N, C-alpha and C positions, 0 to 999 in steps of 0.2 A: 504494500500500500504506500502511496505517496504521502506527502506532508499535509495534504488538504484536510484529512480526517482528524488531525491534531492541531488545526490552525486556530487556536485561541478563542474558544467560546467563553466569553467573559461572564462569570456568574455574578460578581458583585465587586464594586470597588468603592471604598470610602473616600470622600473628597478631601480628606486632610493630606493626601499625597498630591504634590503639585502635578500639573499636566505633563511637564517634561519628565519628571520622575516616573509617572505612571506609564508614559509611552516607552521609556527606556526599559522599564521592568517588563512590560507586556511583550515588547520586541524580543528581549532576551529569553523569557520563558518560552515563547512560541518557537524560537530558534532551537532551544534545547529539546522541546518535545519532538520536533522534527528530526533533530540529530540523533537523539537517543531512542527514537521510535517508541515513545511513551503514549499510551492512549489518553491519559488525563492526569492532571495534578491540581491540587488546591494549595494556595499559598496564603500564609498569614504573616503580617508584619505588625509588631507591637513596639511601642515606644513609651517609656515612663509608665508602663503598666496599662496603657490604653491601646486598644485595637485601632490601627490607622489604615489598615488595608486587609481585606479578605477577598480573594479572587479565585475563580475556578477557570481552568483552561482545558480544552479538549473534552474527552468523553468519559463519563463514569461507567457507561455500559455501551459497548460497541454494537451488540446485537440489536438493541432497541434505540440506538442513537441518542441516548440521554446525556446531556452535557453535565460537566462538573460545576457545582455551585459552592458557595461558602458553607452551606449546610449539608454537603455531601459527606457521608460517613465512610471513613477509611479504617482499616486495621492498623494498629499502632506498631506492630512488631515490638522490638525490644525497648522502645521508648516507654512501653508499659511497665518496665522494671522500676522506674522512678516512683510510680504509684504503689507498687508492691513495697518498696522501701519505706514509704510514708505509712502504709498500713502497719508494717512492723513497728515503726517508731511510735505510733499511737499506743501500741501495746506495751512498748518500753516505758512510755510515760505513765501508763496505768499500773506499772509494776508487775506485769504478767510475764515480761521477757526482759532478760538482761543481756546487753550487747556482748559482754566478755564472758558469758557463761557458755559451757559446752552445749552444743546443739542437742546432744543426747539427753540433756535435762528435759527437753520438750518433746523429743522423739526417742524414748527409752529403748525402742526395739532396733535402733540404728546399730550398725556393727561397732565393736569395741575400738576398731581402728579410727573411728570418728571422735573418740573422746576428746582429743585436743583441738577439734574444729569448733570454733566459737561462732556465735551468730554474726559477729562482726566479720569474721573470715568469709562467711557466705555472702554477706551484703556487699563486700568490696572485692569479691572474686579472688581471694587468696586461700580458699578452702582446700584446693587440690582435687576437687571433683572435676570430672570430665565435662566437656562442653555441652553435650546433648544427651539426655536420658535415652537409653537404648530400648525404647518400647515401640510397639506397632501402632503407627498413627491411624490405622484403619480399625482399631479395636478400642472399645471402651473399657476403662478400668475403674475400680473403686479406689479411694484414697490409699487404703492399705495395700492393694495390689500394685499400685503405681510406686509406692514407697518400697515394696519388696524388690521391684525392678531396679530402682535407684540404689538400694542398699547393696546389690550385687556388683555394682560398678567398682572397679579398682581405682583407688586414689592415685593420681598422677604424680604427686609430690607431697611433701610434708606441709601441713597448714602453715601459712605465713612465709614459706620459703620463696614463693614466686607469685606474680600476678598472672592469672590466666582466665580469660573470659569463660563463664560457665552458665549456660542456660539451665543445666541440671540444678545448680545451686538455687536459682530463683524459683524454679518449679518446687523445690523442696521447701523454700520459705513459705510459699502459698499453702502447702500441705501442713506446715507447722502452725500457721495462723489458725487453720481450721481445728487442729488438735487443741491449741491453747484456748480458743474461745468456746470450744465444745459444740457450738451449733451455727457458727458463722463462717462461711467461706471467705477467702480474701476479697472476692467480689462483693460480698455482703458488707464487709468492713468498709470497702471503698465507697459503696453506695451510701452508707450511713454517715461516714465520717469525712469523706472528701467530696464526692460528686454532688451529694445533696446540699451541704453547706455552701458550696461554691456555685450552685445552680448550673452545673455542667449537665444539662438536661438530656443530651444524647450520648453521654459517656456510659459505657457498660461493658460487661464481659461478652465476648463473641457468642453468637448463637445462629447457626445456619437455619434452624427450625423456626425461630420467631420471625414475625413480620417486623422488619426494621426499615422505616421510611428513609428514603434517600441513600440507601446502601449502595456503594460502588461495587462493581465486580473486580476481582483480581485476576491478573493474566500472567502468562509466562511466554517468553519467546523461545520457540523450538526451531529445529531445522525445517519443519513444515510450515512455519509461520506462527502467528499468535494463537495461543490456546487458552482456554479457561484454566484456572488454578486446579490442582489436584484436590480431590475430596479428602477431608480429614474428619475422623470421628470426633464426637463432642469432647472427649477427654483431652485430645491434642489441642483443642481450641479453647480450653478453659484453664490451662496451667498459668502460673503467676510469672512466667518469664516473658510475657508480652501479649497476652490474648485479650486485647481490648479493642472496642470501637470508639473513635473520637472524630470530631469535626474540627476545622480550624477555629470555629467559634468556641469550642470547648477548650482548645489550647490557649486561646486568648484569656479565658477566665483562669486557667491554671497558671499562666504566665503572671497575671496580676497578683495571684495568691503567693507565688514564689517571691515576687518583688517585695511584697508587704510582710513576708514571713508569717503567713496565716497557718492555721491548723496545728502547728507544733510550737513548742517553746523555743526560745532562741538557742539554748544549749543543744536541743535536738537538731535544729538546722545546722549548727556548727558541726555536729557529727556527720550529717549527710554530706557536707562539702569538705570533710577532712581527707587529705590525701592518704593513700595507703602507706603504712610503715611496715616494711618487711622485717623478718627476723634478723637480717644482716644489718639493719639500721638504715638502709637505703629507702627512698620513697618512690612511689609510683603515682603519676598524676591521675588518680581516679578516686572518686568518693563512693557514695551509695547510689549506683546507677547514673552517675554523671562522669563524663570525661572532663578533666580540668586542664584546659589548654592555654598556651601562651599565644595571644593574638595581639594586634595593635592595641596599645593601652597598657596601663600598669597592672590591672587586675585580670586581664585576659578574658576568657569566656568559658562557660559551661556548655557542654553539648552532648548529644547522644543520637545515634541512628537506630534504625530498626528494619528488619526484613522478615516477612513471613507470608506464606501462602499467596504469592502473587502481588504483594504490596511492599513498598520501600518507603521509609520515612526518615526525616532528619530535622532536628530541632536544636537551635543554637541561641544562646543568650550572651550578648556582648555586654559585659558588666559596666565598663566605664561610661558607655554611651546609652545604656539602658535600652538597647535595641535588641529585639528578638525576632527571629524568622523561623517559621515552620513550613516544611514542604512535604506534602503527602502525595505519593505516586501509586498508580495501580498496575504496575508490571514489575516482575522480579528483577529484570535487567536494568531498571532505572538507576540513576545516580542522583538522588535528591540533594546530596551534600553539595555537589557542583552547582545546582540550581539555587540552593539556599545561600551559599556564599556569594554567588553572582548577584542575587537579588539584594543582599545586604550592601554590597559595594556600590550598587546603583542607587540605593536609598541613601547611603552615607559613604561618599567616595573614600574617606580615609580608612575604611575597612577593606579596601582592595589590597589583596596580598601581592607581594613582589613576585616578579617572574623568577622561575627556578633556572638553575644552570648546573651542569655536571661538575663534580669535584674529582680530585685525584683519588685513586683507589690504592691504599697502601698494602692491601692484602688481596691480590688477584684470585686467590683460591676460592673466595666467596662467589665471585661472578662466574667462575668456572663451574662451581658446584651448582649455581642457580641455573646455568644453561642446561646442565644435565637434568635438573629437576623439571624444567619446563618441557624438555623432550619426553620425560617419563609421564608427566601429567597429560600431554597430548596423546600418548600411547595408552593412557589409562592404567599405568603400572608404576605408581610411585613407590619408592623404596622405603620401607618402614624404618630402616636404620637412620634415615634423615630426620624423622619427625618425632617430637615428644607428645604424641597423642595416641589414643586408642585406635585399633584397626577400623572400627565402625566410623569414627570421625574422619579418619584418613580417607576412607572410601568416599565419604561425602565431599571432602575437599577435592578429591581427584575428579569426581563427576562434575562438580560445579565449575571448577577452574579449567578443567579440560574442555568443557563446553565453551567457556569464554575465549579460550585460546584457539579453538578450532576455526579454521578458515582464515586465520591471520597470515598464513604462509610462512616462509622461511624467516628465522630470526636474523636480522642484519646487523643490529647494533644493540649493545647492552651497556649502559653507563650508570655509575653510582652518582646519585644526586644528594644524598644525605646519610650521615651515620651518627647515631646517638645512643647513649645508654639510658634505658628506662628501667628503673628497679635493678634487678640482677640480669636483665637481658640486654643484648646489643641489637639495635634496630637499624636495618639497612633499607633505604629507599632507592630503588633502581628505576630507570625508564628504559623501556625496550622498544626498538623500532623493528617492526615486522614488514613484510612485503605489502600487507594490506591494512596497516594501521599502527597506532602507538598504544602501549599499555604501561601503566604503573605497576611495578612489582615490588611489594614490600615484604620483608620477612624479619622475624625476631629470632635470635639464637639464644638459647638458655645457657647456663654455665657449663652444661655438658656438650655444648656445640650442636644441639639438636634444634630443629625449627619448632618454636612454640606457637608462633602466629604466622599466617600467610595471608597476603592480600593482593589480588590481581584485578585491575579495573582499567577500562579504556580511557584514554585522554585524547584531546583534540589537537593540542599543540606541543611541540618538543619542550618549549620553555614555559608551559602552563604552570601556574603557582602550585606548590605543594601544600596540602593542608597542614596547619600547625600541629605540633605534638602536644 
């Protein structure tokens, strides 16, 4: 399909954005929809806690030709984790949970190897749990059945030793909330203590069965073209690692509450935004479901992305300027972060990131290894000796990134653009030139020299800015 079907169906625009800004933002978003082949997005811009722009572009549903509006409902993906964290913190304030208590205090049937895992470890991704629970997404489970699956997963490292993103951990937190309250799921806690008080009227846990007005469809790009998202059983769409529906109007209310530090006590918000402190004494720039990044300005920004079932989301809060941008997209291959940062730079030019350029590589063995890994991903045969992750997660990496690399042709150039230490890991950001396009390839090596994180995404220009760490 050509770009016509994603050509900027404007749902709503608030007049506090100047005409020149609005035109520049509209032009940019429409260009990105065409370039990325995204059916539709919703964009929200907030400043000083006020919604200044809420707009829809493209289609919420291709089959019915329904345009995206400001009240179109999208899945959150992992942005939903920040709501799970707040649900847990409300119970901390109630005295029902302690952050530095073993999680086995609240889940006594958990394996003894979990004894040193604290609630804090799970909230800030230092628990050692694997990334994704190994359960059948097409099967429903009771809480206890799902916990039994999680309990059988082997810990990847000692708690507090490293930072490693874990959907499993947040799914466990939701189940813990249900155990602690006795009769309330994490969704019930959110409805009563977050969504209700903030008048987030369309925010809720995902349900395919319920009638949900203005719900967007989620899509995936395949070799045969765009397809509907795969079906997932109710269990897979109700875990606390990001199974929520929100609109940009809901995000605006959430953003205002974050600015005013509503819902929680000041000391609780301080815990939410506290960087990880590892056993080694080193820190990692992540709080409770927030990446804490350095961007233009002294205080930087808090941000998070999400991906699930044909949806991609990105939400960033620039602290010095009190500007926030949220972008919700309805295809798994979208890059909403690029759109969000581009929108922010057009709304406030000083937020434009500088162009990137290659740097000298002191250790060429890393790029040599990466070239081999790219070939193996294309062949669907990644070597387990390279990765610090469980086989099921490695298989998902291989399938997802192999698909992204397929069709790019021969690798012509691979250059290092950035090297940094984050916690106990060393992070490398490369840019790869293929016959048929450019890709960013990022990897983190743990202290054993194994890949703890991998990221591959398309870019448009060789000198395109790198996202801040």
